[in-house]
C-alpha angles and dihedrals in degrees: 000000000000126000139169137219119236098232089183087068101036106017130171094290090053092051090048095051092042092052091047094048090048092052095044089050091049094048096045091043091051093051092043091054102042104013122220107300127176131146091262100047144003125207120184113210119221126197098267092047091048091054090050090051092050091050094047092044092050094052092046096046092046091054092048092046091052090048092052095052092039093055090046092053092044086057084057093242117152116219132183116226089263094058092043089053091045094055093044095049091044094053095044092048095049094047092048092047091047093053097045093044091049097053089047096048100043097065090049097058103031125225106248115128117251096357109164114237108174104304094334128088121215090253089060091044088052090054094046091046093048092049090048091049095048093048093045093050093046093050093044088051092054092047092048091048094051092049094045092054093047091048092049091050091050095048096044090048095048102034138053117234093257090051091047094053090047090052093047091049091050094049091048091048091049093049094050092047091053090045093052100041101027124117090268095051101105104187108212108243095016098106132090092306088086090062106016131099098246148331117260134198120192108199117193121208106183114225095000103168128201094215088059098034098046098058092043090053091047090052091053095244096122106048095167095054089043092054093048093050093047091051099042146013128294141171148131117316115213113225133200128256131265089053097223113151102216092052092046097047090048090050088052091050096046107027089228132115117254089253088062101039094041100227104119109153144002089274134021126242091279093053094254112142109248117263136179095268087071092059114108101183132066118253131225090257093049091052093046093045090049089050090059098265132134118241137194114199115177125184097328114169115269098011099126116141096032128237127249099257140154106255130010129338122175114182127230091254102054094088090073088069093051101044098085093045091050092051091047088052090050090053094049092046089064098253114080123209091257092058090048091051090052090061087070091069146354099273136107114230118226112206092192094061090120088083090073128080115262091243091057115104091224088060094047097047095047092046094058088055094046095048121024095024094044093042093053097042095049094041094050092044093053099047092039090056090045090055096045090051099045104038099067092046096052100031089210128204092221130027128187119185125173126200120191109176096090089064093047098053094042092057093057109025100043096102090057093048094045102025093158091069089061137051128235097016108163109244095215089055089049088055092047099043106017094098097049096094095044091044092050090052087056091049087051089050091053091048088051094050091053091048093049090052090056093044093059131224095283094063120108108219127204114185115195140171125203094226142338130243142251138174116284104222096171095068123187107241090219091055105035092160092062097094105147127070137185123274127200097240117080134170138265129180120180120193135160144079094302097048128082122246086234104141117212114013117173128199108058118129133196089260090066100059098078097048094043092052093048092047091051091052090049094245116138116261118232114244089218091068109107093210130075136234107262095231090167092070096044122086114255094230090057092051091045093055093036110033119194113264130189142207126202093240144334091218127241097307128248093285090073088074096048128088115238114254138195130216138217087236090064096096092050091049088052092049091053091046088052092049089052090050093242096122136016 
């Protein structure tokens, strides 16, 4: 049976806007229901963010649709409404699929150049992945276009225009309701903060050392650290030997010994860099999320692939995807990354240092700028910006942010900062590189200030380091620039409405951070945790109104059910660990 469409009533503009609205609603609805979830990051979408996504997607898709039809008409092609709609739907579906598939695919394979993954390099994986994404998006576009035309024919044949509009409105309303109220719709601020004792942020500064931090605070160079110390409690944080960062940061996050949480070293017995599938104990953010709270976890060590949490979680490997774009942004802004690095000292970086032999001092000194200093600066900048952008939007109950640059620079610039501990340190090199570590602490202080502004005044902050530092006098001849080594005494600073203004308090260990954070939030502490609640640093009125409670166990954590996986980034991670002297 033949039929026709009244183009005077609907017309091409109506078809364009209808297709754009449909795709915007589908995209916003899908994100509102399931969130945005990849191995590298997870983003829960709340109602207001879902509405913003719908609006932005509608505007973008409408522009794209107009461009598609405009180009077709400029080419003097005559299309019936069905053909117009088919091309619009095909284009929008393909573009949507390409975008979603790309952000899902990239964190799986990494972005380091020429990383070996079996017999394939990352370049080859890029090409294979790009081809797969393009083909999948094109096929999905064709299928969606065919379905859209068939559905429109059916609806316009069976329904009058008023009935069609009513049906479309009902479907759109239903989709938005499901998106806003569905299981993936994490409403910012709707977690345990509405009923809990307090909000807590645990901020990790890898390698932060009292012998370096203290004098800089006294000299007035670190105003943010100084303010937190004046308003709260602080002291040494006893770590756990061997001083291996992944095991220590996982202990801080779980309150469990390495023998219980399963992360023992930088790599496992097979040489695979440790990842979150190997973790066997629940973390603070898993416990808070399971209790109904909203969390923000940014760059914490050993969090790839990410957990299924309410809120935002960005793994410790996502910065590799953003390093190149960030350096391109620096170049376009008029101050390239190389110039920014030179501000940490009095040196001039030579990007062509690779022409020198590796035994040449010019090679060695430029390399420690190009690798550890650049690595730390870019990594901390990326995760700092991610935290500052996401925390105000989600108003989380618990925040965990991890900075690593202090550790990097202390490994390689220690001899220039503390030359008296060594023999034969070149004085010109001390003049050029001696301020790198103090200046990086100032950079860390500025990052901390911006993060605190985003956290808000009601946030209780616990700053921790996994270890301190000391001079490495038994240097490896093959790594002469590796002059700083880990020390057992780290740092903690606790400041906020729930913490005492008690000054120096000694005795805490890395095992005590997780139970203390949970207790301050009013979340029961697991009796399996080997640490204790640091009641001596918490205000008595807070403890009186929110007594510490316990539960026997929170179970093994979600990782116990997941198969361990490897990544194409593993070889580049091993190379970095070798350059830092962590593995052979």
